[in-house]
SERO-4910 file (N, C-alpha, C, O; in steps of 0.05 Angstrom, whole numbers):
BEGIN
 pado doro    nc1    nc2    nc3   cac1   cac2   cac3    cc1    cc2    cc3    oc1    oc2    oc3
  Met    A   1314  -1130    289   1336  -1116    275   1329  -1124    245   1329  -1148    239
  Lys    A   1323  -1102    226   1321  -1105    196   1341  -1120    184   1364  -1117    193
  Thr    A   1338  -1135    166   1362  -1154    152   1383  -1129    139   1407  -1133    141
  Gly    A   1375  -1109    128   1394  -1092    120   1414  -1077    138   1435  -1067    131
  Lys    A   1403  -1078    164   1424  -1068    189   1435  -1087    195   1456  -1081    208
  Lys    A   1432  -1113    192   1452  -1134    200   1477  -1137    193   1495  -1146    208
  Tyr    A   1481  -1131    164   1506  -1137    150   1529  -1115    164   1552  -1123    166
  Pro    A   1524  -1090    171   1546  -1075    186   1555  -1089    209   1579  -1089    216
  Phe    A   1537  -1101    222   1543  -1110    249   1557  -1133    243   1575  -1139    259
  Leu    A   1554  -1149    224   1560  -1174    215   1589  -1174    209   1604  -1193    213
  Phe    A   1596  -1150    197   1621  -1143    191   1641  -1136    211   1664  -1143    210
  Leu    A   1628  -1120    233   1646  -1109    258   1648  -1133    280   1664  -1132    298
  Leu    A   1628  -1157    275   1630  -1175    296   1655  -1189    301   1659  -1195    325
  Pro    A   1676  -1196    282   1704  -1205    286   1718  -1192    301   1730  -1202    320
  Tyr    A   1717  -1161    295   1733  -1140    310   1722  -1139    336   1737  -1142    355
  Leu    A   1699  -1136    339   1691  -1135    368   1691  -1155    384   1688  -1150    408
  Ala    A   1693  -1181    376   1701  -1203    387   1728  -1207    397   1732  -1217    419
  Val    A   1750  -1198    378   1777  -1200    384   1785  -1173    406   1801  -1176    425
  Phe    A   1772  -1152    400   1772  -1127    418   1762  -1135    447   1775  -1129    467
  Thr    A   1740  -1150    449   1730  -1156    477   1745  -1176    488   1749  -1175    512
  Val    A   1754  -1195    476   1773  -1218    483   1801  -1208    498   1810  -1215    520
  Phe    A   1811  -1192    480   1840  -1185    485   1847  -1155    498   1869  -1147    506
  Ile    A   1824  -1141    496   1829  -1117    503   1806  -1111    532   1815  -1107    555
  Ile    A   1780  -1112    526   1761  -1108    550   1762  -1126    570   1763  -1116    593
  Leu    A   1763  -1152    567   1765  -1169    587   1789  -1170    605   1785  -1174    629
  Pro    A   1816  -1166    593   1834  -1165    608   1838  -1140    625   1849  -1143    647
  Ile    A   1828  -1115    616   1826  -1093    632   1805  -1096    655   1807  -1081    674
  Ile    A   1787  -1113    654   1766  -1122    670   1776  -1135    699   1770  -1132    722
  Val    A   1794  -1152    684   1806  -1173    702   1827  -1160    715   1831  -1165    739
  Ala    A   1845  -1141    702   1863  -1128    720   1850  -1108    736   1862  -1106    757
  Ile    A   1833  -1096    736   1817  -1078    752   1809  -1094    778   1815  -1087    801
  Gly    A   1794  -1120    771   1789  -1138    790   1814  -1144    810   1814  -1138    834
  Leu    A   1835  -1156    797   1859  -1165    809   1869  -1142    828   1877  -1149    850
  Ser    A   1869  -1117    822   1882  -1094    834   1868  -1092    864   1881  -1083    883
  Phe    A   1848  -1100    867   1837  -1104    895   1845  -1124    910   1838  -1125    933
  Thr    A   1858  -1139    900   1867  -1169    919   1896  -1167    922   1910  -1150    912
  Asp    A   1905  -1193    943   1929  -1200    941   1932  -1227    928   1920  -1246    938
  Phe    A   1947  -1231    908   1945  -1247    888   1973  -1259    883   1987  -1243    871
  Asn    A   1984  -1281    887   2011  -1292    879   2010  -1312    859   2029  -1329    858
  Thr    A   1991  -1312    843   1987  -1331    817   1986  -1361    825   1985  -1378    808
  Val    A   1985  -1368    854   1983  -1395    860   1957  -1399    876   1939  -1414    869
  Gln    A   1956  -1384    900   1934  -1385    920   1911  -1368    904   1914  -1353    884
  Thr    A   1887  -1375    917   1864  -1359    912   1866  -1328    919   1875  -1321    941
  Pro    A   1857  -1310    899   1863  -1281    909   1845  -1276    931   1822  -1285    934
  Asn    A   1863  -1258    949   1847  -1249    974   1844  -1221    973   1861  -1204    968
  Phe    A   1816  -1216    979   1805  -1182    973   1820  -1167    996   1819  -1175   1019
  Val    A   1832  -1148    988   1844  -1125   1007   1835  -1098    999   1845  -1079   1010
  Gly    A   1819  -1096    983   1806  -1069    979   1824  -1048    966   1837  -1054    946
  Phe    A   1824  -1025    976   1844  -1006    962   1873  -1007    975   1888   -988    973
  Asn    A   1880  -1029    988   1906  -1028   1000   1928  -1028    981   1948  -1016    988
  Asn    A   1928  -1039    959   1948  -1035    938   1952  -1009    929   1975  -1000    926
  Tyr    A   1931   -995    924   1934   -970    915   1944   -951    943   1961   -933    938
  Ile    A   1937   -953    963   1947   -942    984   1977   -940    989   1991   -920    994
  Asn    A   1985   -970    987   2010   -977    991   2026   -963    969   2047   -952    975
  Leu    A   2018   -962    945   2032   -949    921   2038   -917    927   2058   -904    922
  Ala    A   2015   -908    938   2017   -874    944   2035   -874    970   2054   -858    971
  Thr    A   2032   -889    989   2045   -880   1013   2072   -900   1022   2090   -893   1038
  Gln    A   2069   -923   1009   2093   -940   1020   2116   -948   1000   2139   -954   1008
  Asp    A   2110   -949    977   2126   -955    953   2146   -932    947   2143   -918    927
  Ser    A   2167   -929    964   2188   -910    958   2200   -907    933   2205   -885    923
  Ile    A   2204   -937    921   2218   -934    900   2201   -924    877   2211   -912    858
  Phe    A   2176   -930    879   2157   -920    857   2157   -888    855   2155   -876    834
  Met    A   2161   -874    883   2156   -851    883   2182   -835    879   2181   -813    869
  Gln    A   2206   -846    888   2229   -832    884   2243   -839    859   2259   -822    852
  Tyr    A   2240   -860    843   2253   -865    819   2231   -870    797   2234   -858    775
  Val    A   2212   -886    799   2198   -896    777   2180   -873    764   2179   -868    740
  Leu    A   2167   -861    782   2149   -840    771   2166   -814    762   2160   -802    741
  Pro    A   2186   -808    776   2200   -783    762   2214   -793    738   2216   -776    720
  Asn    A   2226   -817    733   2238   -829    708   2215   -827    685   2217   -817    663
  Thr    A   2193   -839    695   2171   -845    669   2166   -814    662   2167   -807    639
  Val    A   2160   -796    683   2147   -773    675   2168   -754    658   2160   -741    639
  Thr    A   2196   -753    666   2218   -746    646   2216   -755    622   2214   -739    603
  Phe    A   2218   -782    618   2222   -794    595   2196   -789    577   2200   -784    553
  Ala    A   2169   -791    587   2145   -785    573   2147   -755    565   2141   -749    542
  Leu    A   2156   -735    582   2157   -707    574   2172   -699    553   2165   -681    539
  Ile    A   2196   -714    550   2215   -710    527   2211   -725    505   2213   -715    483
  Val    A   2202   -753    509   2206   -769    484   2175   -769    472   2173   -774    448
  Gly    A   2151   -763    489   2126   -762    477   2123   -739    457   2118   -743    433
  Pro    A   2128   -711    468   2121   -686    453   2146   -688    432   2142   -688    408
  Gly    A   2172   -689    443   2198   -687    420   2191   -710    394   2194   -703    370
  Gly    A   2184   -731    401   2179   -754    384   2160   -746    362   2164   -747    338
  Tyr    A   2137   -735    377   2112   -727    358   2119   -708    340   2116   -711    316
  Cys    A   2129   -684    351   2136   -666    330   2160   -671    316   2165   -656    297
  Leu    A   2180   -693    320   2199   -701    301   2185   -714    282   2187   -705    258
  Ser    A   2168   -736    288   2152   -748    267   2137   -732    248   2136   -740    224
  Phe    A   2123   -709    256   2112   -692    240   2130   -676    221   2124   -675    197
  Leu    A   2151   -665    229   2169   -649    219   2183   -670    195   2189   -661    173
  Leu    A   2186   -697    201   2199   -713    184   2179   -718    158   2188   -720    135
  Ala    A   2154   -720    165   2131   -728    152   2129   -705    128   2128   -710    104
  Trp    A   2129   -682    139   2124   -657    122   2143   -652    105   2138   -644     82
  Ser    A   2171   -657    117   2193   -649    101   2196   -674     75   2202   -669     52
  Ile    A   2191   -698     84   2192   -718     61   2169   -712     39   2172   -711     15
  Ala    A   2144   -707     52   2124   -700     32   2132   -679      9   2122   -682    -14
  Gln    A   2149   -661     14   2158   -640     -5   2174   -657    -29   2176   -647    -51
  Leu    A   2185   -679    -24   2203   -689    -45   2184   -710    -66   2161   -718    -60
  Thr    A   2196   -714    -88   2188   -735   -107   2183   -761    -98   2193   -768    -77
  Lys    A   2167   -779   -112   2160   -804   -104   2180   -824    -93   2177   -838    -73
  Val    A   2203   -823   -110   2227   -846   -104   2241   -840    -83   2242   -858    -66
  Pro    A   2252   -817    -78   2265   -809    -56   2244   -808    -29   2251   -815     -7
  Arg    A   2224   -799    -35   2206   -798    -13   2201   -829      2   2203   -835     26
  Thr    A   2194   -844    -21   2187   -874    -11   2211   -885      3   2207   -900     22
  Ile    A   2237   -879     -4   2264   -888      6   2269   -881     35   2276   -896     52
  Leu    A   2262   -852     39   2268   -841     62   2245   -844     83   2250   -843    107
  Ala    A   2223   -848     74   2202   -858     93   2204   -885    106   2199   -891    130
  Leu    A   2214   -903     85   2221   -928     96   2246   -931    116   2248   -948    133
  Ile    A   2264   -910    108   2290   -910    127   2280   -901    155   2284   -915    175
  Phe    A   2268   -878    156   2256   -867    181   2236   -881    198   2232   -878    222
  Tyr    A   2221   -899    180   2205   -919    197   2216   -942    205   2206   -954    224
  Ser    A   2239   -951    193   2250   -978    202   2254   -980    231   2244   -998    244
  Pro    A   2271   -957    245   2278   -956    269   2255   -965    291   2263   -976    312
  Ser    A   2231   -961    287   2210   -968    299   2207   -999    307   2198  -1009    327
  Leu    A   2217  -1013    280   2209  -1042    274   2237  -1055    291   2236  -1076    305
  Thr    A   2256  -1042    289   2281  -1056    294   2297  -1046    319   2321  -1049    320
  Thr    A   2281  -1035    339   2289  -1023    362   2303  -1045    379   2323  -1040    393
  Gly    A   2294  -1068    379   2302  -1089    397   2331  -1098    387   2352  -1097    400
  Val    A   2327  -1107    362   2352  -1117    349   2372  -1092    351   2394  -1097    360
  Ala    A   2368  -1073    344   2390  -1046    341   2405  -1044    369   2429  -1040    371
  Met    A   2383  -1048    393   2399  -1043    420   2416  -1064    421   2437  -1056    432
  Asn    A   2416  -1087    415   2434  -1107    418   2456  -1104    403   2478  -1104    415
  Val    A   2457  -1099    375   2477  -1096    356   2489  -1071    351   2510  -1071    338
  Leu    A   2479  -1048    360   2485  -1020    356   2493  -1000    380   2513   -987    384
  Trp    A   2465  -1002    397   2466   -979    420   2484   -992    443   2498   -977    455
  Lys    A   2483  -1017    450   2497  -1029    473   2528  -1030    466   2546  -1029    483
  Ile    A   2533  -1032    434   2562  -1028    432   2572  -1002    438   2591   -997    453
  Ile    A   2555   -984    422   2562   -957    425   2568   -947    455   2589   -935    461
  Phe    A   2553   -951    471   2551   -943    498   2559   -962    522   2554   -958    545
  Ser    A   2576   -986    509   2592  -1001    528   2605   -988    546   2614   -966    540
  Gly    A   2611  -1000    573   2624   -984    594   2656   -991    594   2672   -984    611
  Asp    A   2661  -1007    571   2694  -1010    577   2705   -997    551   2691   -986    534
  Ala    A   2736  -1000    550   2747   -984    535   2741   -994    501   2750   -981    482
  Thr    A   2727  -1016    497   2719  -1024    471   2697  -1009    459   2694  -1009    435
  Gly    A   2678   -993    479   2659   -986    473   2661   -961    452   2681   -946    456
  Tyr    A   2645   -955    432   2652   -939    412   2658   -911    419   2676   -897    410
  Leu    A   2636   -903    442   2636   -877    451   2661   -870    471   2671   -848    471
  Asn    A   2666   -888    485   2687   -888    504   2714   -885    487   2731   -868    490
  Ala    A   2715   -905    468   2739   -898    454   2744   -876    438   2767   -869    432
  Val    A   2727   -868    430   2730   -840    413   2735   -818    431   2750   -800    423
  Leu    A   2722   -818    459   2726   -795    477   2752   -798    488   2765   -778    492
  Ile    A   2762   -824    494   2787   -826    504   2809   -820    484   2829   -807    491
  Asn    A   2806   -829    463   2829   -819    439   2829   -789    437   2851   -779    432
  Leu    A   2807   -772    439   2807   -745    439   2815   -732    465   2814   -708    469
  Gly    A   2822   -749    482   2828   -736    510   2806   -726    525   2812   -711    545
  Ile    A   2784   -731    520   2757   -718    536   2756   -736    563   2750   -726    585
  Leu    A   2763   -762    560   2759   -780    585   2782   -789    589   2799   -786    571
  Gln    A   2789   -800    611   2818   -810    621   2808   -840    626   2825   -856    619
  Glu    A   2790   -850    634   2781   -876    636   2755   -879    625   2742   -859    623
  Pro    A   2744   -905    617   2715   -910    608   2697   -904    625   2702   -906    649
  Arg    A   2676   -897    617   2647   -887    636   2629   -911    627   2626   -921    605
  Thr    A   2618   -916    648   2595   -936    647   2571   -924    643   2556   -920    662
  Trp    A   2567   -916    618   2543   -901    608   2516   -916    616   2498   -903    629
  Leu    A   2513   -939    609   2487   -953    616   2483   -957    644   2464   -972    650
  Ile    A   2498   -944    664   2493   -942    691   2483   -916    695   2459   -911    699
  Ser    A   2507   -897    696   2504   -869    705   2485   -853    686   2471   -835    695
  Asp    A   2486   -859    664   2466   -845    642   2449   -854    629   2441   -845    607
  Leu    A   2441   -874    639   2413   -898    626   2394   -884    618   2387   -887    594
  Leu    A   2380   -866    634   2354   -852    627   2359   -839    602   2344   -842    583
  Ile    A   2388   -818    602   2388   -804    583   2392   -820    555   2382   -812    534
  Ile    A   2405   -843    558   2411   -860    528   2384   -870    526   2379   -873    502
  Met    A   2363   -877    543   2338   -887    537   2323   -866    518   2311   -872    497
  Ile    A   2326   -842    529   2312   -818    518   2319   -815    487   2302   -812    470
  Ile    A   2349   -817    483   2361   -818    458   2347   -834    441   2337   -826    420
  Ile    A   2346   -862    450   2338   -883    436   2305   -881    428   2296   -889    408
  Gly    A   2292   -868    448   2262   -867    443   2257   -843    419   2241   -846    401
  Leu    A   2271   -822    423   2269   -802    399   2279   -815    374   2266   -808    355
  Trp    A   2300   -833    370   2308   -844    349   2289   -865    333   2287   -867    309
  Ser    A   2275   -879    351   2258   -898    342   2226   -887    345   2208   -904    346
  Ser    A   2220   -858    346   2196   -849    348   2179   -848    321   2154   -847    322
  Ala    A   2191   -849    300   2173   -847    270   2164   -878    264   2173   -893    247
  Gly    A   2143   -881    282   2129   -905    279   2103   -901    260   2103   -890    238
  Val    A   2084   -912    270   2055   -915    249   2044   -887    251   2035   -876    231
  Gly    A   2044   -873    275   2038   -845    273   2053   -830    254   2041   -812    242
  Phe    A   2080   -833    247   2094   -819    225   2082   -824    202   2080   -806    185
  Leu    A   2072   -851    198   2064   -857    169   2035   -846    164   2028   -839    141
  Ala    A   2022   -844    184   1992   -835    185   1995   -800    179   1980   -788    163
  Met    A   2013   -787    192   2015   -763    189   2023   -759    157   2012   -741    144
  Leu    A   2041   -775    147   2051   -771    120   2030   -776    102   2027   -759     83
  Ala    A   2014   -794    104   1991   -802     89   1975   -775     92   1969   -764     71
  Gly    A   1968   -765    114   1949   -742    116   1962   -716     97   1948   -702     82
  Ile    A   1986   -713    101   1997   -693     87   1996   -693     53   1991   -674     37
  Met    A   2002   -721     47   2003   -725     18   1974   -724      3   1971   -720    -21
  Asn    A   1954   -729     23   1927   -727     13   1909   -700     17   1884   -698     15
  Ala    A   1925   -683     23   1915   -650     26   1906   -642     -3   1919   -646    -23
  Asp    A   1884   -631      0   1873   -621    -24   1886   -595    -35   1885   -573    -24
  Glu    A   1899   -602    -58   1919   -579    -72   1901   -554    -74   1912   -532    -71
  Glu    A   1876   -554    -78   1862   -529    -82   1865   -511    -59   1867   -487    -61
  Leu    A   1864   -524    -38   1865   -506    -12   1893   -489    -12   1897   -467     -2
  Tyr    A   1910   -504    -23   1940   -489    -23   1939   -465    -44   1948   -443    -39
  Glu    A   1927   -471    -64   1923   -452    -89   1904   -425    -76   1907   -401    -79
  Ala    A   1888   -438    -62   1866   -413    -46   1885   -403    -27   1885   -379    -27
  Gly    A   1899   -412    -11   1918   -397     11   1933   -381     -1   1935   -358      8
  Ala    A   1949   -388    -26   1965   -370    -42   1953   -343    -49   1965   -322    -45
  Ile    A   1927   -347    -59   1912   -324    -70   1908   -307    -43   1910   -283    -45
  Asp    A   1902   -317    -20   1895   -302      9   1916   -294     17   1912   -280     37
  Gly    A   1945   -296      9   1965   -285     22   1986   -304     35   2006   -293     45
  Ile    A   1982   -331     37   2005   -345     44   2024   -347     28   2019   -357      6
  Lys    A   2048   -341     35   2072   -336     18   2095   -360     20   2111   -363      1
  Asn    A   2095   -376     40   2117   -397     38   2105   -421     54   2082   -422     63
  Arg    A   2125   -443     55   2116   -471     61   2111   -472     89   2096   -489     99
  Phe    A   2124   -454    103   2115   -458    134   2090   -444    143   2079   -450    164
  Gln    A   2080   -425    125   2051   -414    131   2034   -435    119   2013   -439    131
  Gln    A   2038   -449     97   2016   -468     90   2020   -491    114   1999   -502    122
  Met    A   2038   -498    123   2039   -519    145   2021   -513    168   2005   -529    175
  Ile    A   2024   -487    180   2008   -476    198   1978   -472    195   1959   -478    211
  Tyr    A   1978   -462    172   1947   -451    165   1931   -472    148   1907   -469    149
  Ile    A   1939   -491    135   1927   -507    116   1931   -535    127   1912   -548    137
  Thr    A   1960   -546    126   1966   -571    127   1954   -583    152   1937   -601    152
  Ile    A   1964   -569    175   1955   -583    202   1924   -580    206   1913   -601    214
  Pro    A   1909   -560    202   1884   -560    204   1864   -579    187   1841   -584    194
  Thr    A   1875   -587    166   1863   -603    147   1871   -632    157   1856   -648    147
  Met    A   1890   -643    173   1896   -670    179   1895   -674    205   1912   -688    216
  Lys    A   1871   -662    222   1869   -666    253   1867   -695    261   1876   -704    282
  Ala    A   1855   -710    241   1850   -740    243   1874   -756    248   1877   -772    267
  Gln    A   1893   -747    225   1917   -762    232   1934   -753    248   1951   -768    256
  Met    A   1933   -726    257   1948   -719    278   1943   -729    304   1960   -734    320
  Leu    A   1912   -732    310   1902   -744    337   1916   -773    338   1928   -780    358
  Phe    A   1914   -790    315   1919   -814    313   1951   -819    323   1959   -836    339
  Gly    A   1967   -798    308   1996   -801    315   2001   -788    344   2024   -790    354
  Ala    A   1984   -777    354   1987   -766    386   1979   -787    402   1991   -790    423
  Val    A   1959   -802    396   1950   -826    412   1973   -847    413   1980   -859    434
  Met    A   1982   -851    390   2003   -871    386   2030   -864    400   2044   -881    411
  Ala    A   2035   -838    400   2062   -826    411   2055   -834    442   2072   -847    454
  Ile    A   2032   -828    453   2029   -825    485   2030   -856    492   2041   -862    513
  Val    A   2019   -876    476   2018   -900    483   2045   -917    484   2050   -934    500
  Asn    A   2063   -908    459   2086   -924    458   2107   -910    479   2125   -924    487
  Thr    A   2105   -886    486   2122   -868    505   2119   -884    531   2139   -892    543
  Phe    A   2094   -889    538   2087   -901    568   2092   -935    566   2089   -950    586
  Asn    A   2098   -943    543   2096   -971    542   2128   -979    538   2137  -1001    536
  Asn    A   2140   -957    538   2173   -963    524   2196   -974    545   2220   -970    544
  Gly    A   2184   -990    565   2203   -996    586   2224  -1014    578   2244  -1017    592
  Ala    A   2220  -1028    555   2238  -1049    545   2269  -1036    541   2289  -1049    544
  Ile    A   2268  -1013    534   2295  -1001    525   2315  -1004    551   2338  -1012    548
  Gly    A   2306   -998    574   2325   -995    597   2330  -1027    607   2352  -1033    618
  Val    A   2314  -1042    604   2319  -1070    612   2334  -1082    591   2351  -1099    597
  Thr    A   2329  -1076    566   2350  -1093    547   2377  -1080    544   2396  -1093    536
  Leu    A   2380  -1054    550   2408  -1042    550   2421  -1052    578   2445  -1059    578
  Ser    A   2407  -1054    601   2424  -1056    626   2425  -1086    632   2440  -1095    649
  Gly    A   2407  -1100    615   2402  -1132    622   2388  -1142    648   2384  -1166    651
  Thr    A   2382  -1124    667   2367  -1130    687   2341  -1114    691   2336  -1092    680
  Asn    A   2327  -1126    704   2299  -1113    717   2297  -1121    746   2293  -1144    751
  Pro    A   2300  -1101    766   2303  -1070    762   2329  -1066    747   2347  -1083    745
  Thr    A   2330  -1038    735   2357  -1028    724   2371  -1022    747   2360  -1018    769
  Pro    A   2401  -1022    741   2419  -1014    760   2409   -987    771   2404   -967    758
  Gly    A   2407   -989    801   2402   -965    815   2378   -950    806   2375   -926    808
  Tyr    A   2361   -971    796   2337   -955    786   2337   -931    766   2318   -915    765
  Ala    A   2356   -931    751   2363   -906    738   2347   -904    713   2343   -882    702
  Gly    A   2340   -924    704   2319   -932    676   2293   -938    685   2276   -943    668
  Gln    A   2286   -940    710   2263   -957    716   2235   -941    711   2229   -921    725
  Leu    A   2221   -949    693   2198   -935    684   2172   -953    698   2176   -974    712
  Ile    A   2147   -944    693   2126   -956    704   2117   -983    694   2102   -998    706
  Val    A   2127   -988    671   2122  -1015    657   2140  -1033    671   2130  -1054    679
  Asn    A   2165  -1028    675   2185  -1041    687   2180  -1050    717   2190  -1069    729
  His    A   2162  -1029    727   2154  -1035    755   2133  -1056    758   2129  -1071    777
  Ile    A   2119  -1054    734   2097  -1075    734   2108  -1102    731   2100  -1119    746
  Asp    A   2126  -1108    713   2139  -1128    704   2154  -1140    727   2156  -1165    729
  Asp    A   2165  -1124    745   2181  -1127    769   2165  -1144    788   2174  -1166    794
  Tyr    A   2140  -1133    797   2123  -1145    817   2107  -1164    804   2103  -1185    817
  Gly    A   2097  -1163    780   2077  -1184    771   2095  -1209    761   2088  -1232    766
  Phe    A   2118  -1203    747   2133  -1232    733   2156  -1237    750   2166  -1259    746
  Ile    A   2168  -1225    767   2193  -1231    782   2186  -1236    812   2196  -1255    825
  Arg    A   2170  -1220    822   2161  -1222    854   2137  -1238    856   2132  -1251    877
  Tyr    A   2119  -1238    834   2095  -1256    831   2072  -1239    850   2053  -1252    858
  Glu    A   2074  -1215    857   2052  -1202    867   2032  -1190    847   2032  -1166    842
  Met    A   2017  -1206    836   1999  -1202    817   1983  -1174    823   1982  -1153    811
  Gly    A   1971  -1184    847   1950  -1155    858   1963  -1132    853   1953  -1117    836
  Tyr    A   1989  -1126    867   2001  -1102    863   2006  -1092    837   2002  -1069    832
  Ala    A   2016  -1110    819   2020  -1104    794   1998  -1090    779   1999  -1067    770
  Ala    A   1978  -1107    780   1953  -1098    770   1945  -1067    781   1941  -1048    765
  Ala    A   1943  -1065    805   1944  -1039    815   1959  -1018    798   1947   -999    787
  Val    A   1986  -1023    797   2005  -1007    782   1992  -1003    750   1988   -982    737
  Ser    A   1989  -1024    745   1980  -1024    709   1952  -1008    709   1947   -993    690
  Val    A   1935  -1011    728   1909   -993    727   1921   -961    731   1911   -942    717
  Val    A   1938   -957    747   1945   -927    747   1958   -921    722   1953   -899    714
  Leu    A   1972   -935    708   1985   -932    680   1963   -927    660   1964   -911    641
  Leu    A   1942   -944    665   1922   -940    644   1904   -916    646   1895   -906    626
  Leu    A   1900   -906    668   1889   -878    676   1907   -856    667   1896   -837    655
  Ile    A   1934   -857    672   1951   -838    663   1952   -836    629   1953   -814    618
  Ile    A   1952   -860    614   1950   -860    585   1925   -848    579   1926   -832    560
  Ala    A   1897   -852    593   1878   -844    581   1872   -814    588   1857   -800    573
  Leu    A   1882   -807    607   1883   -779    614   1897   -757    589   1889   -736    579
  Phe    A   1921   -771    583   1938   -757    566   1926   -765    540   1932   -749    522
  Ser    A   1912   -782    532   1895   -786    507   1875   -767    503   1870   -756    481
  Lys    A   1858   -761    530   1837   -743    527   1845   -717    521   1832   -704    505
  Val    A   1870   -708    535   1879   -682    526   1887   -676    495   1881   -656    481
  Ala    A   1902   -700    487   1903   -700    459   1880   -701    441   1879   -690    419
  Ser    A   1861   -712    452   1828   -712    435   1818   -685    436   1805   -677    417
  Ser    A   1823   -672    455   1812   -645    459   1825   -627    441   1811   -609    431
  Leu    A   1853   -629    436   1870   -609    418   1861   -618    390   1859   -601    372
  Phe    A   1858   -638    386   1855   -644    353   1829   -653    346   1825   -660    323
  Thr    A   1811   -654    362   1782   -657    352   1766   -632    341   1770   -610    353
  Glu    A   1752   -632    323   1738   -611    313   1715   -602    331   1698   -618    338
  Lys    A   1714   -582    337   1692   -567    357   1670   -564    338   1674   -557    315
  Glu    A   1645   -571    348   1616   -563    336   1619   -535    334   1601   -521    325
***
């Protein structure tokens, strides 16, 4: 290797080392453990595809509750949060610098404070007794006669609401940056070619010129959506959630891995989740990658 070609590699070496140790190796280990019966104490016992067969044929909780909950949550929070992030970014970009900065911080902050907000805000709002804000309001209005246990009977709906509320994360900032860095000459050329309003600018100019940021936002939305299982556990205080009402794949992995200590089975479920995320990421990449 020539001396001049070594320098880029040396700059990449720290990242490659961290990526290998904390991403590649754990994935390889998880795939290996998924073919074993491992309780974290005894030596792993190779069982072949038994964990995957049991997941598909024997795990009624996964098929009856976990998978439908995850699909419902992902299909609403994923695309919904992604579209909401883009619309917020596009709307904020139309403002001047000071209000734009303040609003960007306001909309981004829920993604950083979700855990705290669930304990000091959402759990109080949806508390199942008469002191809960929502129950108190509805009882005073005569809509409810007695308190409703929101965090049991309607846990998945509340999780979706909180997921949408906290969806404006890093992807939102990336899309805002992409909109702000758009070439103004393109908008001037578009006006000459007949583009008449902001909506047409967004469809024909803004989105096509920021596909890289749109792809990044899509991938982040997919990953965050499928890994957002902490909401249900934090709200309900238990894993599994009551009646498996808010049980997602991530919670199922934690249940088997860190409560039942069936690490082999938990690894198999985590590999399935990895494949699902990879599939959705591939779809997003095909939508936002420039065709040759």
